[in-house]
C-alpha positions as CSV (number, residue, x, y, z in Angstrom):
1,M,17.6,10.6,15.1
2,L,14.6,8.4,16.1
3,L,14.7,6.6,12.8
4,S,18.3,6.2,11.6
5,N,19.2,6.2,7.9
6,S,20.3,2.6,8.3
7,T,16.7,1.5,9.0
8,K,14.8,3.7,6.5
9,W,15.3,1.1,3.7
10,L,13.2,-1.3,5.6
11,F,10.0,0.7,5.0
12,S,8.0,1.2,1.8
13,S,9.0,4.2,-0.2
14,R,5.4,5.3,-0.6
15,P,2.7,5.7,2.1
16,T,0.6,2.6,2.4
17,F,-2.5,4.6,3.1
18,Q,-4.0,7.4,1.0
19,A,-3.7,10.0,3.7
20,R,-1.9,10.5,7.0
21,D,-5.2,10.7,8.9
22,T,-6.1,7.3,7.6
23,A,-3.0,5.8,9.3
24,K,-3.9,7.6,12.6
25,T,-7.3,5.9,12.8
26,H,-6.3,2.6,11.2
27,S,-7.5,-0.5,13.1
28,L,-4.9,-2.6,14.8
29,D,-6.9,-5.8,14.3
30,F,-4.0,-7.3,12.4
31,L,-1.9,-7.1,15.6
32,V,-4.6,-9.0,17.5
33,M,-4.6,-11.7,14.8
34,M,-0.8,-11.8,14.9
35,S,-1.1,-12.4,18.7
36,G,-3.5,-15.2,18.1
37,F,-1.0,-16.9,15.8
38,L,1.8,-16.4,18.2
39,I,0.1,-17.7,21.3
40,V,-0.4,-21.0,19.5
41,G,3.3,-20.9,18.9
42,V,3.9,-20.5,22.6
43,V,1.8,-23.5,23.5
44,L,3.5,-25.5,20.7
45,L,6.8,-24.7,22.3
46,H,5.8,-26.1,25.6
47,A,4.0,-29.1,24.1
48,R,7.3,-30.2,22.5
49,I,9.4,-30.0,25.6
50,N,9.0,-33.7,26.5
51,Y,9.5,-34.5,22.8
52,D,12.8,-32.6,22.9
53,L,13.9,-34.6,25.9
54,S,13.0,-38.0,24.3
55,S,14.5,-37.2,20.9
56,G,17.6,-35.2,22.0
57,Y,16.5,-32.0,20.3
58,S,16.5,-28.5,21.8
59,K,15.7,-25.0,20.8
60,H,19.5,-24.5,20.2
61,S,19.8,-27.5,17.9
62,N,21.1,-26.6,14.5
63,F,18.6,-27.3,11.7
64,Y,21.1,-29.3,9.7
65,Q,21.6,-31.7,12.6
66,V,17.9,-32.6,13.3
67,N,14.9,-34.1,11.5
68,M,14.0,-31.7,8.6
69,W,10.3,-31.8,9.5
70,Y,11.2,-30.8,13.1
71,A,13.3,-27.9,11.8
72,I,10.4,-26.8,9.6
73,L,8.0,-26.9,12.5
74,E,10.5,-24.8,14.6
75,T,10.7,-22.3,11.7
76,L,6.9,-21.9,11.4
77,R,6.7,-21.4,15.2
78,M,7.9,-17.8,14.4
79,Y,9.7,-17.1,17.8
80,P,6.5,-16.0,19.6
81,V,8.3,-14.4,22.6
82,N,10.2,-12.0,20.4
83,G,6.9,-11.4,18.5
84,F,5.0,-10.5,21.7
85,V,7.7,-8.1,22.8
86,F,7.5,-6.4,19.3
87,I,3.7,-6.1,19.6
88,S,3.9,-4.7,23.1
89,A,6.3,-2.0,21.9
90,F,4.1,-1.2,18.8
91,R,0.9,-0.8,20.9
92,F,2.7,1.4,23.5
93,Q,4.2,3.7,20.8
94,Y,1.0,3.9,18.8
95,S,-1.1,4.7,21.9
96,L,1.4,7.3,23.0
97,L,1.3,9.1,19.6
98,R,-2.5,8.9,19.3
99,Y,-3.7,9.7,22.8
100,K,-0.6,11.5,24.2
101,N,-0.8,9.4,27.4
102,Y,2.2,9.7,29.7
103,E,3.0,13.2,28.2
104,D,2.9,16.5,30.1
105,E,1.7,19.6,28.4
106,D,5.3,20.6,27.6
107,G,5.8,17.2,26.0
108,R,7.9,15.8,28.8
109,F,7.5,12.0,29.3
110,R,6.0,11.0,32.6
111,Y,8.2,8.0,33.2
112,R,7.1,7.5,36.9
113,K,3.5,7.2,35.8
114,Y,4.4,4.9,33.0
115,A,6.5,2.7,35.3
116,Q,3.9,2.5,38.0
117,K,1.1,1.6,35.5
118,R,3.3,-1.1,33.8
119,F,4.4,-2.5,37.2
120,K,0.8,-2.7,38.4
121,R,-0.4,-4.3,35.2
122,L,2.3,-7.0,35.1
123,A,3.5,-7.4,38.6
124,I,0.2,-8.2,40.3
125,P,-0.8,-11.2,38.1
126,Y,2.8,-12.3,38.1
127,A,2.9,-12.3,42.0
128,I,-0.4,-14.0,42.3
129,W,0.4,-16.8,39.8
130,T,3.9,-17.2,41.1
131,L,2.5,-17.8,44.6
132,V,0.0,-20.3,43.2
133,F,2.6,-22.2,41.3
134,L,5.1,-22.1,44.2
135,I,2.5,-23.6,46.5
136,L,1.9,-26.3,43.8
137,D,5.6,-26.8,43.4
138,Y,6.1,-27.1,47.2
139,G,3.2,-29.5,47.4
140,L,4.6,-31.7,44.6
141,Y,8.0,-31.7,46.2
142,S,6.6,-32.6,49.6
143,V,4.8,-35.6,48.1
144,R,7.9,-36.8,46.3
145,S,10.1,-36.2,49.3
146,S,7.8,-38.0,51.7
147,M,8.1,-41.1,49.4
148,T,11.9,-40.8,49.2
149,L,12.6,-39.4,52.7
150,A,14.5,-36.5,51.0
151,Q,14.7,-33.0,52.5
152,M,14.1,-29.8,50.5
153,P,17.6,-28.3,49.9
154,V,18.4,-24.9,51.5
155,Q,19.1,-22.3,48.8
156,P,20.9,-18.9,49.1
157,P,18.7,-15.8,48.8
158,T,20.3,-14.8,45.5
159,E,19.5,-18.1,43.9
160,I,15.9,-17.9,45.2
161,I,15.5,-14.4,43.7
162,L,17.0,-15.5,40.4
163,R,14.7,-18.5,40.2
164,L,11.7,-16.3,40.9
165,L,12.6,-14.0,38.1
166,T,13.4,-16.7,35.6
167,H,11.2,-19.5,36.9
168,Q,13.9,-22.0,36.0
169,R,13.1,-25.5,37.4
170,L,9.8,-24.1,38.8
171,V,6.4,-25.4,37.9
172,G,5.1,-22.1,36.3
173,Y,8.0,-22.0,33.8
174,Q,6.1,-19.7,31.4
175,L,5.9,-16.8,33.9
176,W,9.5,-15.8,33.2
177,F,8.2,-13.8,30.3
178,I,6.5,-11.2,32.6
179,P,9.6,-9.9,34.5
180,M,11.5,-10.0,31.3
181,L,8.9,-7.9,29.5
182,L,8.8,-5.4,32.4
183,F,12.6,-5.1,32.4
184,V,12.7,-4.5,28.6
185,M,9.9,-1.9,28.7
186,L,11.4,0.1,31.5
187,V,14.9,0.1,30.0
188,V,14.0,1.0,26.4
189,V,11.4,3.6,27.4
190,W,14.0,5.2,29.7
191,F,16.6,5.3,26.9
192,R,14.3,6.7,24.3
193,F,11.9,9.0,26.1
194,V,13.8,10.2,29.2
195,L,17.4,10.2,28.2
196,K,16.5,10.9,24.5
197,R,19.2,8.4,23.5
198,P,17.5,5.6,21.6
199,E,20.8,4.5,20.3
200,W,21.6,3.0,23.7
201,S,19.2,0.2,22.9
202,Y,21.5,-0.8,20.0
203,V,24.5,-0.5,22.4
204,V,22.9,-2.9,24.8
205,F,22.1,-5.3,21.9
206,A,25.8,-5.0,20.8
207,L,26.7,-6.0,24.4
208,Y,24.4,-9.0,24.1
209,L,26.2,-10.0,20.9
210,G,29.5,-9.5,22.6
211,L,28.6,-11.7,25.5
212,R,27.2,-14.4,23.3
213,F,29.9,-14.6,20.7
214,L,33.1,-13.1,22.2
215,T,32.7,-14.3,25.8
216,P,30.5,-17.4,25.6
217,Q,31.5,-18.6,29.1
218,L,30.4,-15.4,30.7
219,F,27.2,-15.5,28.7
220,T,26.6,-19.0,30.0
221,D,27.3,-17.9,33.6
222,L,24.8,-15.1,33.3
223,K,22.0,-17.1,31.7
224,P,19.1,-16.8,31.5
225,V,19.1,-13.1,32.5
226,A,21.7,-12.4,29.8
227,E,19.2,-13.6,27.2
228,W,16.8,-10.9,28.2
229,L,19.0,-8.4,26.4
230,I,18.1,-9.6,22.9
231,Y,14.5,-8.6,23.5
232,I,15.5,-5.0,23.8
233,I,16.1,-4.8,20.0
234,N,12.6,-6.4,19.4
235,F,11.0,-3.7,21.6
236,E,13.0,-0.9,19.8
237,F,12.0,-2.2,16.4
238,G,8.4,-2.3,17.5
239,I,8.6,1.4,18.4
240,L,10.1,2.3,15.1
241,C,7.5,0.4,13.1
242,A,4.7,2.0,15.1
243,R,6.0,5.5,14.5
244,E,6.3,4.9,10.7
245,F,2.8,3.4,10.7
246,Y,1.2,6.2,12.6
247,E,3.0,9.3,11.2
248,R,3.5,8.3,7.6
249,G,1.2,5.4,7.0
250,R,4.2,3.2,6.0
251,L,4.7,-0.5,6.5
252,L,7.7,-2.6,6.3
253,S,8.5,-3.8,2.8
254,L,6.8,-7.2,2.5
255,K,9.2,-8.2,-0.3
256,G,12.3,-7.1,1.6
257,M,11.3,-8.8,4.8
258,S,10.3,-12.0,3.0
259,I,13.7,-12.2,1.3
260,A,15.5,-11.5,4.6
261,W,13.5,-14.0,6.5
262,L,13.7,-16.7,3.9
263,G,17.4,-16.1,3.3
264,I,18.2,-16.5,7.0
265,T,16.0,-19.6,7.2
266,I,17.7,-21.3,4.3
267,L,21.1,-20.6,5.7
268,R,20.2,-22.3,8.9
269,F,19.7,-25.5,7.1
270,I,23.3,-25.4,5.7
271,P,26.2,-26.7,7.8
272,L,28.4,-23.6,8.4
273,P,31.6,-23.3,10.3
274,G,32.3,-21.6,13.6
275,P,29.7,-19.4,15.2
276,L,27.7,-18.8,12.0
277,P,24.8,-21.2,12.8
278,D,24.3,-19.4,16.2
279,M,24.6,-16.0,14.5
280,F,21.8,-16.9,12.1
281,Y,19.8,-18.2,15.0
282,V,20.0,-14.8,16.7
283,S,19.3,-13.1,13.3
284,A,16.1,-15.2,13.0
285,M,15.0,-14.0,16.5
286,V,15.4,-10.4,15.3
287,V,14.0,-10.6,11.8
288,T,11.1,-13.0,12.3
289,P,8.8,-10.6,14.2
290,L,9.5,-7.9,11.6
291,F,8.5,-10.4,8.8
292,L,5.4,-11.6,10.6
293,Y,4.3,-8.0,11.2
294,S,4.9,-7.1,7.6
295,L,2.9,-10.1,6.5
296,A,0.0,-9.4,8.8
297,A,-0.2,-5.6,8.2
298,N,0.0,-5.9,4.5
299,L,-2.3,-8.9,4.0
300,I,-5.0,-8.6,6.7
301,P,-7.9,-6.2,6.0
302,Q,-8.3,-3.0,8.0
303,T,-11.2,-4.4,9.9
304,V,-11.6,-8.0,10.9
305,S,-14.6,-10.0,11.9
306,K,-14.6,-10.4,15.7
307,R,-15.6,-14.0,15.1
308,N,-12.4,-14.7,13.2
309,V,-10.5,-17.6,15.0
310,L,-7.2,-15.9,15.1
311,Y,-8.8,-12.7,16.3
312,R,-10.6,-14.5,19.2
313,L,-7.4,-16.2,20.2
314,G,-5.6,-12.9,20.1
315,V,-8.1,-11.3,22.5
316,L,-7.6,-14.2,24.9
317,T,-3.8,-14.3,24.6
318,F,-3.0,-13.6,28.3
319,P,-5.5,-16.1,29.8
320,I,-4.2,-18.8,27.4
321,F,-0.6,-18.0,28.3
322,I,-1.3,-18.3,32.0
323,I,-3.6,-21.3,32.0
324,H,-2.0,-23.6,29.4
325,G,1.1,-24.3,31.5
326,P,2.4,-26.3,33.2
327,F,-0.3,-28.8,34.1
328,L,-2.8,-28.5,31.3
329,T,-0.4,-29.0,28.4
330,S,1.5,-31.7,30.3
331,G,-1.8,-33.5,30.9
332,V,-2.7,-33.3,27.2
333,V,0.7,-34.7,26.4
334,Q,0.1,-37.6,28.8
335,V,-3.2,-38.4,27.2
336,F,-1.7,-38.5,23.7
337,T,1.2,-40.6,25.1
338,Q,-1.1,-43.1,26.8
339,V,-3.0,-43.7,23.5
340,G,0.3,-44.0,21.5
341,L,-0.1,-40.7,19.5
342,Y,2.7,-38.7,21.0
343,D,5.2,-38.0,18.1
344,L,6.4,-35.1,16.0
345,W,3.2,-34.8,14.0
346,S,1.0,-34.8,17.2
347,L,2.6,-31.7,18.6
348,I,0.3,-29.4,16.6
349,P,-3.0,-31.1,17.7
350,I,-1.7,-31.2,21.2
351,A,-1.1,-27.5,21.1
352,L,-4.5,-26.8,19.7
353,V,-6.2,-29.0,22.2
354,S,-4.3,-27.3,25.0
355,V,-5.4,-23.9,23.6
356,L,-9.1,-24.9,23.5
357,A,-8.9,-26.4,27.0
358,S,-7.3,-23.2,28.3
359,I,-10.1,-21.1,26.8
360,L,-12.8,-23.4,28.3
361,I,-11.2,-23.1,31.8
362,Y,-11.0,-19.3,31.4
363,R,-14.7,-19.2,30.5
364,I,-15.6,-21.3,33.6
365,M,-13.5,-18.9,35.7
366,E,-15.4,-16.0,34.3
367,K,-18.6,-17.6,35.7
368,V,-17.3,-18.5,39.2
369,V,-14.5,-16.0,40.0
370,P,-15.5,-12.5,41.1
371,S,-14.8,-10.0,38.4
372,R,-12.5,-7.8,40.6
373,L,-10.3,-10.8,41.4
374,L,-10.4,-12.0,37.8
375,E,-9.0,-8.7,36.5
376,H,-6.0,-9.0,38.8
377,L,-5.4,-12.6,37.6
378,F,-5.5,-11.7,33.9
């Protein structure tokens, strides 16, 4: 079954819209605004990296072990990576149902066409920006090594490939999201539309949980690629929500998702034994995108003014994602640090300044970069 009995309770018992046709033509502006909120969360995450290093915090710190305001800030960041994976799945499934793209006349899914289009859409900007950031990385290392007389270490090919996929210890750290998203897309779509076995997504998620909790050392050895597996469940849930939204006009129960999200959040502030804190951390990564989707879809009007701030940020999500890191946000952090304003409370204005500066740079690029090249960059 594409929607198992175990997940039906998540959805409202009655159609949200008056008729099925209304759901089919319903605007997805609320997803654009949701993206606008999430991209600020991404920049906030990168703005706080230096703060984490100086304060001893990390994304894996338990809430009961850190400053309460820091934990609240982390909670409100809403796990943007998981949210963007959810949105990507929702848009794909909604488009497939509405426009029948990637389907033959006999209903067979055209996986090769889908894979080629996704690869072209994601791999080209990824390759270009990876090259740009690698050149910058090499240039920075050359400058530092000339001052210290150190030589660049020789790395085995497997380590080079892994670093290119994950961008660990590379300048363009944010680019790891692109190969991860491509991997998740191809895997889940293969399970659901080619093999007709969507339950395999849950099997892979169970494998992720097993690696994380039963064999933590193996999970550590496989990092960060092992962490990609959790996003499979976010993509799968995005597909389920899009189907319910399109076919039945139903949304996730706002009351149910609010209780689930709030319950998990409160439990993360309580000192608990064993692996329970980490289990609730994983639960938050799964439930938070569902809660935010329910909140946005239930509360945001069907049509939104194109001048709305969150809507405009949502439209420019990918340019902001590319441009804000690493140098722009780091530069803003340095400015705030030099004037003595870099602390916990300054992380939000730092993120907002970085977002606005990213948009300004993108607008300048629109004026000076040829349109054909710009479409490959973003």
